[in-house]
Backbone as CSV, one residue per row, in Angstrom:
resi,resn,N_x,N_y,N_z,CA_x,CA_y,CA_z,C_x,C_y,C_z
1,UNK,-22.850,43.660,-12.573,-22.133,43.698,-11.669,-23.036,43.185,-10.104
2,UNK,-23.899,43.043,-9.942,-24.925,43.127,-9.339,-24.865,41.977,-9.001
3,UNK,-25.328,41.256,-10.197,-25.594,39.386,-10.045,-24.719,38.664,-10.333
4,UNK,-23.875,39.903,-11.449,-22.327,38.264,-12.092,-21.576,37.892,-10.446
5,UNK,-21.013,39.134,-9.730,-20.115,38.869,-8.453,-20.831,37.661,-7.319
6,UNK,-21.662,38.242,-6.900,-22.752,36.801,-6.301,-22.805,35.924,-6.769
7,UNK,-22.894,35.555,-7.775,-23.416,34.325,-8.868,-22.073,33.386,-8.600
8,UNK,-21.048,34.534,-8.878,-19.629,34.209,-9.133,-19.045,33.303,-7.710
9,UNK,-19.309,34.066,-6.955,-19.160,33.746,-5.337,-20.415,32.158,-5.025
10,UNK,-21.559,31.825,-5.020,-22.218,30.843,-5.078,-21.900,30.184,-5.465
11,UNK,-21.720,29.991,-6.997,-20.620,28.812,-7.472,-19.787,28.594,-7.168
12,UNK,-18.404,29.770,-7.365,-17.549,29.035,-6.263,-17.395,28.376,-4.687
13,UNK,-18.364,28.966,-4.215,-18.658,28.330,-2.804,-18.863,26.764,-2.937
14,UNK,-19.806,26.407,-3.645,-20.359,25.395,-4.061,-19.590,23.975,-4.377
15,UNK,-18.078,24.769,-5.819,-17.343,23.788,-5.819,-16.616,23.579,-4.883
16,UNK,-16.203,24.791,-4.336,-15.519,24.179,-2.889,-16.028,23.377,-2.320
17,UNK,-16.827,23.113,-1.467,-17.941,22.552,-0.697,-18.085,21.181,-1.135
18,UNK,-18.459,20.770,-2.355,-18.894,19.621,-3.026,-17.123,18.498,-3.271
19,UNK,-15.869,19.638,-3.935,-15.127,19.211,-4.100,-13.764,19.460,-3.467
20,UNK,-12.706,19.124,-3.606,-11.386,19.241,-2.759,-10.665,19.542,-3.758
21,UNK,-10.338,20.768,-4.027,-9.166,20.640,-4.810,-8.195,21.026,-4.152
22,UNK,-6.935,20.711,-5.447,-5.593,20.268,-5.031,-4.656,20.339,-6.230
23,UNK,-3.905,21.772,-5.842,-3.345,22.511,-6.801,-1.435,22.130,-5.798
24,UNK,-1.005,21.999,-7.408,0.744,21.464,-7.026,1.520,21.382,-7.960
25,UNK,2.390,21.808,-8.163,3.837,22.411,-9.066,4.788,21.584,-9.028
26,UNK,4.610,20.459,-9.812,5.490,19.353,-9.088,6.909,19.010,-10.565
27,UNK,7.317,20.364,-10.151,8.561,20.036,-11.465,9.588,20.248,-10.578
28,UNK,10.635,18.556,-10.531,11.808,18.981,-9.744,12.576,18.340,-10.879
29,UNK,14.118,18.609,-10.357,14.937,17.938,-11.383,16.323,17.335,-10.483
30,UNK,16.344,16.351,-10.893,17.062,15.531,-9.540,18.734,14.759,-10.583
31,UNK,19.504,14.954,-10.117,20.657,14.560,-11.286,20.358,12.729,-11.466
32,UNK,21.037,12.109,-12.400,20.605,10.267,-12.718,21.681,10.032,-12.120
33,UNK,22.460,10.527,-11.874,23.768,10.005,-11.070,23.600,9.885,-9.733
34,UNK,22.587,10.799,-9.076,21.929,10.610,-7.771,21.120,9.831,-7.753
35,UNK,20.539,9.911,-8.478,18.938,8.427,-7.888,19.427,7.209,-8.753
36,UNK,20.558,6.833,-9.348,21.305,5.815,-9.360,21.863,5.190,-8.276
37,UNK,22.645,6.477,-7.360,23.127,5.860,-5.797,21.769,5.528,-4.716
38,UNK,21.185,6.409,-5.366,19.815,5.885,-4.181,19.182,4.683,-4.415
39,UNK,19.317,3.717,-5.504,18.341,2.731,-6.032,19.189,1.894,-5.341
40,UNK,18.614,1.159,-4.525,19.134,-0.644,-4.057,18.875,-1.409,-3.941
41,UNK,19.743,-2.399,-4.765,19.250,-3.780,-5.730,18.890,-4.441,-4.774
42,UNK,17.997,-5.456,-5.230,17.295,-6.194,-4.279,17.630,-7.734,-4.411
43,UNK,17.916,-9.090,-3.243,18.560,-9.625,-3.416,16.931,-10.516,-3.698
44,UNK,16.907,-12.066,-4.210,15.586,-12.773,-4.101,15.070,-13.038,-2.389
45,UNK,14.215,-12.611,-2.967,13.396,-13.902,-1.627,13.465,-14.644,-0.952
46,UNK,13.781,-15.855,-1.464,14.002,-17.224,-1.340,12.712,-17.204,-1.560
47,UNK,11.610,-17.121,-2.088,10.445,-18.100,-2.243,9.762,-17.810,-1.423
48,UNK,9.633,-16.246,-0.998,8.865,-16.675,0.235,7.664,-15.947,0.452
49,UNK,7.371,-15.392,-0.880,5.620,-14.893,-1.168,4.975,-15.749,-1.829
50,UNK,6.140,-16.671,-2.570,5.062,-17.832,-3.376,3.597,-17.928,-3.277
51,UNK,2.970,-17.850,-3.961,1.071,-18.295,-3.325,1.630,-19.735,-3.213
52,UNK,2.067,-21.394,-3.157,1.675,-22.212,-2.960,2.166,-22.265,-1.139
53,UNK,2.893,-21.230,-1.035,3.590,-21.626,0.017,3.099,-20.771,0.908
54,UNK,2.179,-19.900,1.370,1.576,-19.635,2.147,-0.388,-20.441,2.703
55,UNK,-0.499,-20.264,3.433,-1.268,-21.044,4.193,-2.305,-20.501,4.089
56,UNK,-3.309,-21.483,3.407,-4.759,-21.077,3.719,-5.516,-19.839,4.583
57,UNK,-5.263,-20.839,5.792,-5.693,-20.097,6.884,-5.186,-18.783,7.854
58,UNK,-3.974,-17.909,7.327,-3.815,-17.473,6.529,-4.505,-15.700,6.844
59,UNK,-5.185,-15.933,5.912,-5.764,-14.294,4.833,-7.217,-15.058,4.566
60,UNK,-8.084,-15.502,5.426,-9.657,-16.171,4.915,-10.656,-14.399,4.524
61,UNK,-10.222,-13.836,4.043,-10.882,-12.451,2.966,-11.006,-12.786,1.555
62,UNK,-10.612,-13.391,1.212,-11.057,-13.836,0.083,-12.559,-14.766,0.284
63,UNK,-12.547,-15.640,1.442,-13.320,-16.212,1.345,-14.376,-15.963,2.160
64,UNK,-14.402,-14.793,2.293,-15.422,-14.350,3.737,-16.113,-12.924,2.381
65,UNK,-15.473,-12.061,2.071,-15.753,-11.099,1.208,-15.755,-11.470,-0.381
66,UNK,-15.201,-12.426,-0.923,-15.003,-12.532,-2.444,-13.872,-12.283,-2.942
67,UNK,-12.953,-12.692,-3.827,-12.215,-11.883,-4.292,-12.395,-10.562,-5.194
68,UNK,-10.727,-10.214,-5.093,-11.065,-8.058,-4.904,-10.948,-8.045,-6.559
69,UNK,-11.540,-6.873,-6.475,-12.389,-6.106,-7.243,-11.508,-5.108,-7.935
70,UNK,-11.156,-4.727,-6.682,-10.342,-3.412,-7.425,-9.017,-3.159,-6.383
71,UNK,-8.070,-2.572,-6.816,-7.137,-2.191,-5.391,-7.018,-0.886,-5.002
72,UNK,-6.665,-0.188,-4.035,-6.341,1.188,-3.242,-5.154,1.098,-3.487
73,UNK,-4.906,2.059,-3.751,-3.450,2.757,-4.413,-3.118,4.104,-2.938
74,UNK,-1.728,3.734,-2.686,-2.145,5.050,-1.516,-1.344,6.352,-2.454
75,UNK,-1.565,6.486,-3.747,-0.907,7.780,-4.300,0.365,8.660,-4.436
76,UNK,1.471,8.088,-4.108,2.478,8.321,-3.882,3.375,8.662,-5.773
77,UNK,3.733,10.217,-5.218,4.371,10.318,-6.677,5.708,9.398,-6.336
78,UNK,6.092,8.628,-7.817,7.149,7.880,-8.204,8.030,8.515,-8.850
79,UNK,8.679,10.253,-7.899,9.575,11.116,-9.266,11.011,10.014,-9.309
80,UNK,11.050,9.828,-8.880,12.405,9.078,-9.018,12.846,8.154,-9.793
81,UNK,11.738,7.529,-10.310,12.098,6.067,-11.347,13.024,5.883,-12.450
């Protein structure tokens, strides 16, 4: 007890200092009919975002930094899908 308690405290403090723990309990129940009512249908976007319609002058980051190697995601949970 004389060595165990301080050792647990030091290890716990080190872990909390080095890492950022997140604890969440995400058990949520939704009615399927409610989810279907909330989903809005999308109409076609008339080709606005087709790659051949985008001007190369619009975004030169590919030329400056090279092609993307990874994407950053927001991390928002999609619970109603």
